[in-house]
N, C-alpha and C positions, 0 to 999 in steps of 0.2 A: 485619627490614632494610631500608637506607635507601635511599631514590630521591629523585632530582632530574631533572625534568622541564624541559627548552627546547624552544622551538619556532621554527622560521624557514620561512617559506613553507608549503609543504605537506608539508614534514620536520620528524619529531620526534626528539630525542633524550632517551633516558632512561638515566642513570647508575645503576647499582646497586650497594650493598654491603652484604656480610653471606651469609647463606645463603637458598640461594631452595629452600626446603624446603615440605614439605606446610603449614606455618604460614604462610608467608608468599607462597605462590604464587597465590592469589586476590586478594591486594593487587597485585600486579605484573597480574594479570589485569583487575582494574577500571580500572587506570592504562591498559593498553594498549585497553580497550573504549572509555573516554573520547576516546582519542586518533582512534579509527576512526571513533566519533559525531562528533567535532568535523569529520571530513572528512579528516584526515591519510591518506596513502599511502603514506608512507615512514617506517619506525621504525628506529632504529638504538638498539640496546640496547649501551651501556658496561660489560663485564661485568670488569673487570682486579681489581676489589676485592670480586668474587663469591668466597667459600671453598668452596662447598659446592652442588651441584647434585641434585637427587634426582629421581625419575620424574614427581613431582608438578609439578617445576618445568618438565621437558622437556614435558611435555603442554600446559602453558600457552603455550610457544612454538611447538610444533607448531599448536595451534588457532589463533593469533591470526595464526601465519605464513600457513596456508591462508585465512585472512579476506582477509589484505591481499593476496596471490598472486591470489585471485579479482578484486580490486579495481585488477589490474595494478600493484600496489604490491608493496613487501617488506618482511619484518623480518630484520634483519641484526644478527650480535652481533659487536660490535667490541671489539680488545682484550681478547679472552678469558682468564680465568687459567688456568694450567696444569690445576687442579681443573676447569674448566668445558671446556676442550679435551679432557680425558681423558674426559669422561662423554659430550660430544656424538661422540668418535670411538666411543666403544665401542658408543654405539646408532645409530651410522650417519646421524647428522643433520648433523655437523659441516658437510659440503660444502651443505646446503638455507640454513643460515645463513651460510656464509662471505660477505661482501660482494663484489660484483661488480666486476669490472672497469670502468674507465671506457670501454672499447671495448664490451662488455655490456652498462651501463647505457645508453647513447647508442643500440643496438639497441633494446632493449625499449623507450625511453619514444618512439621513433619509431614503433613498430610500436602503440603505445598510443592515438596519437592519429590523429584524423580530419582529413580536409583541413578548410582555412579555411575554405573556403564553403559546408559543413555546419553553422555556427555561426549560430543566430539568437538575436537579442537582444527581449525584449518586456518592457519596462519595468524592473523590477526581475529578472525571469527571465532566466536565460541557458539557450537549449536547444543541445544537440550532436545533432543528426540524425545515427542509427548505422544507419538501415536504411530505404529506402523503395520501396514496390511501387506504383508508377504505376498510376492506375485501379483500385486496388480500392476498395471500398464495403461499406458494411453495410446491411441492411434490416431493419426492425423490424414485429415482429408483435405486436399488443396482445391478449392475455386475459384472459378476465374481464371485470371492470369496474373501472375504473381512480376512477369517482365515487363507489365503495361508502361511503368515511367520510364523505360530503358528501351522501349521498341522503338523501330525507324520507319515501321510499314504505317503509313498514317492512314491507308486503308481499313485499318483493324480498328472498329470504334470500342470505347471502351464498355462494353454489355454488362449489365445486372445480374447477376444470380443470386436468386433467392438464398436465405438463410435462416433456417427457426433454431433456436436455440434451447436445450433441456436444461433441467435445474442442475445436473450434473457438469453439464459441457464448459468447456473453454475454447475462447477463439481470437484472433486479431486480425488483423487487415485494412483494405481501405474499403468503405460500405457508409450507409446512412440509412438511418430507419424508415420503414414503410412496406409498400407492397409493390412486386414487380408491373403493375398495371399502372402504379402512381409515377409521376415524372419525379424522381429521386436521383436520378444520375448526377444533375447540377451540385449535389451537396455530400457527396462523396469525398470523405474525409477519414482519419484515421479514427479506430473504435477497436474496443477492448470487452471480455466476455468470462465472467467466471460466477461460479455459485448463484445462477439465477438471475444475475442483472448485466445489461451491457450499458456501454458509455460508447458515444460518438462525438467528435468534433468537426461539425459541417464547417467547411472555409469561410462559408458568408454569416455564419453565427457572430461575427466580433469577439472569437477567443472564448465563447462560452459552450462548454460541453452538453449535451442533451443526453438523459438517461432513461432506461426502462428497467421497471422492476418485477420480477414474477410476482403476480398477486393472484391467486386463484386460477381463472382460465386465463388469465394475462400472461403470455409469455413474450420476451424480446424475438422481433423478427426483423431482419436487413434486406435491403438489396447488395450485393457486395459487388465490388472491381475485382477484387482477390480478397483471398480469405484462407487461412488455416484452420479448419474445423477440427476441435479435438474431445474425444469420447474415450470413456474408459474411468478408472478410480487412481487415486493417488495412493503411493506406496509409501511415502515420509510426510509425518509433519512434524516441524523443528520450530523451535524460538530461537533466535539467534541474538546476539550483541556482540560488542568489540570485545576481546580478552582482557581480561583483569590487569596485566601486563601493559597495555596499552589502551589509551583513550580516543585512539584515533577512529575517524568514522569508517564504514566498510565501503569499499568501492564494488561499483556492478560486477567488476572483472571476477573479484574475491567470491562474492554471491555466485555468478555463474560457476565456478570452479567447486565451490561447497555443495551445489544443486547435483550436479556431475557425479562427485563422490556421495552424497546421501543415495541418488539414485541407482547409484553402482552400475552404470551404464554410458556407453559413447554420445548418447542423445538424450534430452530429458526435455520434459514440460514443466515450467516454472510458474507459480502463482505464490504473489508474495502481498503481504500487508505491512507497512514499515513507516517510522518515523525518519522523517529526511533530513539530510544535510545539505540537499542540492541536488538538482537534477539537470540534465544536460540532453537536450533532444531537439528536434524539429516536427513542425507540422506544414501539412498544406496549405497554400493560401489560393488554391483554387482548383478545382474539380478537373480530373484529366477527362473529364467526359465533357467538359466545356470546351476546352483547348488543347491541339494536339500537345501532349507531354514531350515530344522528341525534343531533346538539347537541354530538359530542365534542370540537369545535374552540372552545365556548364556556366562558367562565370560571363558576363553578367545577367545570364539568363536565370539563375539559381536565386537571384534576389527577388524575382516576381514569383517563384513559386514555393517557395520556403520559408517557414520562419523558423530560423536556427537561434537558438539560445546564446547570446552573446558571453555569457558568463553562467553560472549555476543558478537555480531561480526554483523558488518554492521550497526553500528551507522552512524548518518548524513547520512542515505540513505533514500529511498521512498520504501514502501512495499505496493505490492499487495497483501490482504490476503483474501482468502475465506476456508469457512467451515461451520460446523453445532456446534452449543452448546445447552445442553441441562442440565434442572433440573432433575436429576434421569430419564433418556432417558427411553423409550419404548422398550420393548424385539427387535423390529424389528429394531431399531436404535444402541442397546447396542453393537454388533459385531465392531462398527466402531467407538466408541469412547471411551478414556480412561480419569481418572479425571484429572480436570486441576489445583487441589489445594489441598494442603495435610490439610488446614485449613477449606475448605467446601469438603466434600467427595460427596455430590450430586452432585456438579458441574462437567459436563463433557465436552469432545468437541474432536472435529477432524480438525485440521486448517493448512492449507499449506501456506507458504508466499515466493513469488518472492521477491527479494530486487534487486532494479534498484538504478542507478545512480541517483543522487537528481535533481528533478525538484519542485518549489514553486506548490501547489494545488490552482487553483483559486477558490476565496469565491463564498459563495451562492451555488443555487439548480446546480449540475452538472450532466449532460447526463453522465454517466457511458461508455457507449458504444463508442461514441464520443471521451471521454478524453482518452480512451484507446488507441482506434486507433491510436490519434495523439500523445499520449505518448510513444509508440514504435515504433515510427518514429524518435523520437530524442532522446531517454533515451534507455542504454544500461543494459541489465538483469545481475545481476552478481552472482547470486545464487538462489537458491530454496530449501526450508527447509520443513521439517515436522514439527510443532512446538511442542515443549514438556516444561514441567513444572520440571527442573531438581532438583530436592529435595535431591539428596546425601548430606550425611552429610560433611562438611569442603569441599570436591570439585566441589559440585554443583555450576550451573552457576546461579541457581535460574528461573526465568519467564522473559519472552519477555517483553521489555519496548518501549513504543510509548508517542512522545509529542503532537502531533494535527493531525487532520485528517478529510475524510470524512466516513460516515458508511452506508450501505445500509443493511437493516434487514427485515426478512418477516417470519411469523410462519410456521413452517413445520409441515404439517397438515396430512400427509399420506407417508408412506414409502411401497415401492413394491419391493418384492424382486425375480428379475430374475435370481440371481446368480445360485450356488452349495452350499452355505452355509447357514444353517437356525440355 
């Protein structure tokens, strides 16, 4: 089958010629996938020259039609051949892909857009606020020892602290799934949690993250070496993308600054779902409970302790990011955060990111917990990183980059230390 693709604004036209069968349907799927990844929300399939369409072709139309519908877009079949009309009619899908009338399209377009005053611009980052909960804040509780990896007193073992997560909680740190009575300390690695799901990366897993999704009476439970447990509610949900005047990807630094502005606070909790242009980060290669971590940040010992990305990784994936950001952090938060930028010494943060196989994020207001529950039923986590700003001369990978996504933020108003380090 031959395909010719043209684009005008946020609308893409794909002209198809030949047979849309099992042999060719994947090629059309790849083309539609590229359209969605590039930000397109409206696709017209011109099918006048399609001589045959099988169930494999119908499956592709339904799959990507649903993706576009979830983003307030549409997949429309224009000028279908008699063969296409016959099969679409017989399968009950003809009406689904029939182009909308002008009035229908205008009504749908008006419903999809928020008021103009909900739009915010932060440099290269354009935000559309889709939900606000005035007065909502989050409270942090520090568990365990956040100075574990820098301690020099080897008489202090990496003790585990139990952490059970509720459906509205967020958390990040070093830990492993299990109960305190289980021997889980040897699996201590990076973890994150939000919206009733938790993911961790045990150092002995071969790089494969594990995860637990809240399901009826099942809730994520971990034993943590240290963690920041966050409870409360988000004050703002926003959708972000690069501005129309620039097609550059958005840095983690710029997102952190935007989150603080949206939260209108000097320190904030951040949860993000975003299309990636590359992540920069590190993960543990061994548990601090198995071997004393003294000197693990020094060369050459760091090579034995950390897997540091030599360049940006996991571009064209979906990332779930959980963390805290601050402009000049308070003494209570300071042990948990590090500088996010050499250009802005006051900007600090601690963020973990789980990379998952790609799935388009629906448009408009998004229920975090329901979407994450559904996401982990269909998509596979491929990595989990502590995000870092790698500013090493010549060899440094720089900052993590993102294309577009959904952002939840809340002012972090209080931090209680229940750990052993102060």
